[in-house]
N, C-alpha and C positions, 0 to 999 in steps of 0.2 A: 715337703713331708719326707722324713727319713726313710731310706730304702729298707732297712731292717726293722722288723716288728719284734720288739724286745720280748713280748709275751710268748713268742715261739721258742725262745732260747732257754737252755738249762745247762748245767755243768756237764762238760764232756771229758775233762781231764785236768791234771794238775798244771800249774804254771810251768811253762817250758816243756811240757810233754808233747809228743808228736800229734796226738789227737787234738790237743788244745791249739797248737800252732797251725794245724791244717784248718781247723774251724775258724780261727781268726783270719787266716788267709782267704778262705772262701767268702767270708763276709766282706773283706776289703775289696775283693774283686767285684762283687755285686754292687757295692757302693760306688766304686770308681768307674765301672762300665756304664753306670746310669747317668754320668755327667759328661760334658764336652771337655776333654783334655786336649790342649793344643798338640799338634803333631810333632812339634819340635821339643816337647818336654822329655828331658832325660834326668831322672832322679830316682833315688832308692831309699828305703827305710830298712835297717837291719837292727835287730836286738839279739845279741849273742850272750847267753847266760852261762858264765863259767862255773866250774865246780858243782855241777848238778848232781843230785843223787843218782846212784848207779841204775836204779830202776827206770829212770827216764831215758837211759841211753841204750836200751835193748833194741835189737834189730839192726845193729850196725850204724846207728846214728853217730855222727861226728861232732855235731853241735846241738845244744839245746837252745832253740830260738827260731825265729821266723823272719821272713822278709816280704817286702812289697816293692815292686820295681815298675817304673814307667820308662820304657825304652822307645824313643821316637813316637811317644804318645800311646804306645800299646802297654796295657796293664798285665802284670803277672804277679803271682805271690805264691808262697808255699812254706813248708817246713824247711829249716836249714838256713845256712848263710852262704849262698853261692858266690863265687868270685865275681861273676858278672854284675851282681848287685853291689858288692862291696867296692867295686871299681868306680861306680857312679857317684857324683856328688850327692850328698843327702844327709839323712839323720842316721848315724851309725853309732851304736852304743855297745860297749862290752863291759859287763858288770857281773859280780858274783850272783848266782841264782838266789842265794839266801838273803842277800841284801835287798832284793826287789820283790821276792815272791809273795809274802803275806799281804802287804799293802796293795799289791796289784789287784787283789780281789775286792777292794773297796769301791763303792759306787760314789761318784761325785761330779760336780761341775767345776768351774774355775776357782771358786772359793775353796772347795775341797782340795783341789790341786795345790793351791797355795799353802794350805795347812799341812798337807802331806809333805811337801817340799821342806817346810820348816821342821817337821818332825824328823825327816831324814837328815837334815843338816845337824840336828842335835845328836842323832845316832852316830853320824860320822865323826863328829867332834869328840864324842865319848870314846869311840874306838881308838882314834888317834891318840888321845890322852892315855888310854889304858896300855897300848902297845908301845908308845913312845916312838912312833913312826908316822910321819905326815903323809905317807903313801902306802898304807897297809895292804891295799889290793893290787899293788904294782901296776897302776895305771900308766899309760904312756905319758910322756912329758910333752906338753904343748909348746907352741912358739913363745909363750910367756914364761916358760920354765916351771909350769905348775902341772901337777898330776891331773889327768882329765880322762873321764870314761868315754868321752865323745871322740870318735876317730876321724881322721882325714880320709877321703876328701869331704869336707863339709859343704852342704848346699842348702839354701833356704827352701822351706816348704813351698812348692808351687801353689799359687792361689787356689786353683781349681781342686787340687788334691787336698790341701789343708781344710778348705771349707766343706768339702764333701765328707771327709772322715770325721770332722768335728761337728757336723750338723746334728742338732738336738742334744748336744752335750749338757746344756744347762737343765734339760728336762729328762735326763736319764738315758739318753741315747748317745750316739757317737762311738768311735772306735774303742776308746778306753773302757766305757761302760759295757760295750759288747764283749770285749775280752774278759772283763771282770765277771760278767754273768756266765761266761763259758767256763770259768775257772773253778775247779773243785779244791777244797782245802788240802794242804799238805800236813802230814802228821808232825813234822818237826816243830811246828809252832803251837801245838796244842797247849803246852804248859809254859810258854814264854810270856812274860808281861808285854803287852802291846798298847799303843795309844788307841784313841777312838777311830783313827784312820788306819789301824792295823799295823802301824810301824813298830817294830821291836823297840822296847825301852831298855837300852843297855845298862843304865844306872840302876835299874830295879832288878836286874838279874842277879842270881847267886853266882858265886865264883865258878861253880861247875857249869851253870848255864852260859856264862860269858865264854868259857873255853869251848863249850859245845857250839855256840853260835859262831864264834870266830873260826872254828874248825869247818863249819858248813861253808863259810866264806873263803876257805882256803888259806887262812892266816894261821901260822904256827906261833904258839906262845909257850 
């Protein structure tokens, strides 16, 4: 049975906000401390959202994002992107806040994840075509010579960690759905066209909306 009771959750803050990141972290710790993680596990999860709205960076924050870290089997998590977490092999992402924000509030299981990923691929292709740059977000170039939002050092999800954070995902639980339920809507997306998975539809935007959205992503046009 999942550790987190979804009926007790409600929005606490916008995607990437300190309140939201701390709530996601607290839930992650509860989930992972309830399972047996091998003492030799060293792995981390970091999501670093670039170009966040200024309102999310109050109080001296240096990063919009949060982390989950397992060091020698001991779990920690919190707001921010500490160097100790980034140094461990794991799941490390650095993407524009606006590119991920709205759809991160959608609830789904594996099929919904597949559809979201497809919609995001369409969004990226439309942006690339519009700006004439195959790396509009200035991602790092990976070993294959391709732009990549996933950063080194890469490490597979440990079995105990992945299964615990994903438990109940097909039935509305799991870390993604927990984070989505904790997320409140951001005003930037109120008037933008979006898919049923809440992914912005670049091709349906007006010219002004396209420039607005790209500006949110830190892309100059």
